C-alpha positions in Angstrom: 168.3 128.0 127.8 169.1 129.1 124.3 165.7 127.7 123.1 164.0 130.1 125.5 166.1 133.0 124.4 165.5 132.2 120.7 161.7 131.8 121.4 161.6 135.2 123.1 163.5 136.8 120.3 161.2 135.2 117.6 158.1 136.6 119.4 159.7 140.1 119.7 160.5 140.1 115.9 156.9 139.2 115.0 157.4 135.5 114.1 154.1 133.6 114.1 153.6 131.3 117.1 153.4 127.6 116.3 149.9 126.2 116.8 149.4 122.7 117.8 148.1 120.4 115.1 144.3 120.1 114.8 142.9 116.9 116.4 141.0 116.1 113.3 144.2 116.2 111.2 145.5 113.0 112.7 142.2 111.3 112.0 142.1 112.4 108.4 145.7 111.2 107.9 144.8 107.8 109.3 141.8 107.6 106.9 144.1 108.5 104.0 146.7 105.9 105.0 144.0 103.2 105.4 142.6 104.1 102.0 146.0 103.8 100.4 147.4 100.6 102.0 144.6 98.8 103.9 141.6 98.9 101.6 139.8 101.6 103.5 137.2 103.8 101.9 138.4 107.1 100.2 138.4 110.0 102.7 136.2 113.0 102.0 137.8 115.6 99.8 140.0 113.2 97.8 139.4 112.4 94.1 138.9 108.7 93.5 141.0 108.5 90.4 144.3 109.8 91.7 143.7 107.9 95.0 143.3 104.7 93.0 146.5 105.4 91.0 148.5 106.1 94.2 147.1 102.9 95.8 148.0 100.8 92.7 151.5 102.3 92.7 152.0 101.5 96.4 150.8 97.9 95.9 153.2 97.5 93.0 156.1 98.8 95.2 155.0 96.5 98.0 154.9 93.5 95.5 158.4 94.3 94.4 159.7 94.4 98.0 158.0 91.1 98.7 159.5 89.6 95.5 163.0 90.6 96.8 162.4 88.5 99.9 160.5 85.7 98.1 162.1 85.4 94.6 161.1 81.8 93.9 157.5 82.5 94.9 157.4 85.5 92.6 159.1 83.7 89.8 156.9 80.7 90.2 153.9 82.8 89.6 155.5 84.5 86.7 153.3 87.1 84.9 150.5 86.4 87.5 152.7 87.6 90.4 151.5 91.2 90.5 147.8 90.4 90.1 148.0 87.5 92.7 149.8 89.7 95.2 147.6 92.7 94.6 144.5 90.6 95.0 145.8 89.2 98.3 147.2 92.4 99.7 144.5 94.8 98.6 142.7 94.9 102.0 145.7 94.0 104.3 148.1 96.4 105.9 151.7 95.4 105.5 153.4 93.4 108.1 156.8 93.7 106.4 158.0 92.2 103.2 159.2 88.9 104.7 156.0 88.3 106.6 153.7 89.4 103.7 155.4 86.9 101.4 155.1 84.2 104.1 151.4 84.9 104.6 150.8 84.9 100.9 152.6 81.6 100.4 150.6 80.0 103.2 147.4 81.3 101.7 148.3 80.0 98.3 149.2 76.6 99.8 145.8 76.4 101.5 144.1 77.0 98.1 146.4 74.5 96.4 147.7 77.2 94.0 151.3 77.4 95.4 153.8 77.0 92.5 156.5 74.3 93.0 159.3 76.8 93.4 157.3 78.7 96.0 156.5 75.5 97.8 160.2 74.7 98.1 161.0 78.3 99.3 158.2 78.1 101.9 159.5 74.7 103.1 163.0 76.0 103.5 161.8 79.1 105.4 159.6 77.1 107.7 162.4 74.7 108.5 164.8 77.5 109.4 162.5 80.0 111.0 159.6 79.9 113.5 156.7 82.1 112.4 153.2 82.0 114.0 151.6 84.6 111.6 151.5 87.3 114.3 155.0 88.0 115.6 158.4 88.4 113.8 160.0 85.1 112.6 162.7 83.7 114.9 165.5 81.2 114.1 164.8 77.6 115.2 167.2 76.1 117.7 166.1 72.5 117.5 166.1 70.3 114.4 163.0 70.8 112.3 161.3 69.3 109.3 158.9 71.3 107.1 156.6 70.4 104.3 154.9 72.5 101.8 152.9 71.2 98.8 155.1 68.1 98.5 158.4 69.8 99.2 160.3 68.7 102.3 163.1 70.6 104.0 165.1 69.7 107.1 167.1 72.0 109.4 169.8 70.5 111.6 172.4 72.6 113.4 171.4 75.8 111.6 171.8 74.3 108.1 168.7 73.7 105.9 168.6 71.2 103.2 165.8 70.6 100.7 165.3 66.8 100.9 162.5 66.5 98.3 161.5 69.2 95.7 157.9 69.9 95.1 156.3 67.7 92.4 155.9 69.4 89.1 153.4 68.8 86.4 154.7 67.1 83.2 156.4 69.6 80.9 154.5 70.4 77.7 155.7 69.0 74.4 156.1 72.6 73.1 158.9 73.2 75.7 157.0 75.6 77.9 157.8 75.5 81.6 155.0 74.6 84.1 155.7 77.8 86.1 157.0 81.2 85.3 160.5 80.4 86.8 161.1 77.6 84.3 161.8 75.3 87.2 161.0 72.2 85.2 164.1 73.0 83.2 166.5 73.4 86.1 165.1 71.2 88.9 164.6 67.5 88.3 162.8 65.0 90.5 
């Protein structure tokens, strides 16, 4: 009742009436969001330079969020992490940080470019959670074994163990690590 009284008072005092949003506004907003996060074309009336800068900033932020959920994958790619993620995510809308990292790890596994630390992380995730690529991951109830690029993980009674780490290329004589995480230095076969 107070809303009706306040609305009547606002009209008497000369307050402008609220107009409903224009129907084309929602369509323009959807075009802008698609251009920023899903690889859509730039909408009319937007400068390409600032739009590209905003898109790059959003991809960087998204890469950081995925790296928080998939730290070994990001560390395994090292300096190539941002470029790898941005190239993969450029035309994909986000499905959430956990699922984006999972989908990226699976794509890298298919191309045989998944780093060993990322393979181990993927194997552990797939042993503990069920993810079909479309719906949110769910905990597994039954024992499970997962493999990713040579890494093997097993889940029994809710506990996950990495049985076999992913194979690593031989370390260089110069002491450099085979992946950005330096995993050859802290994980042995």
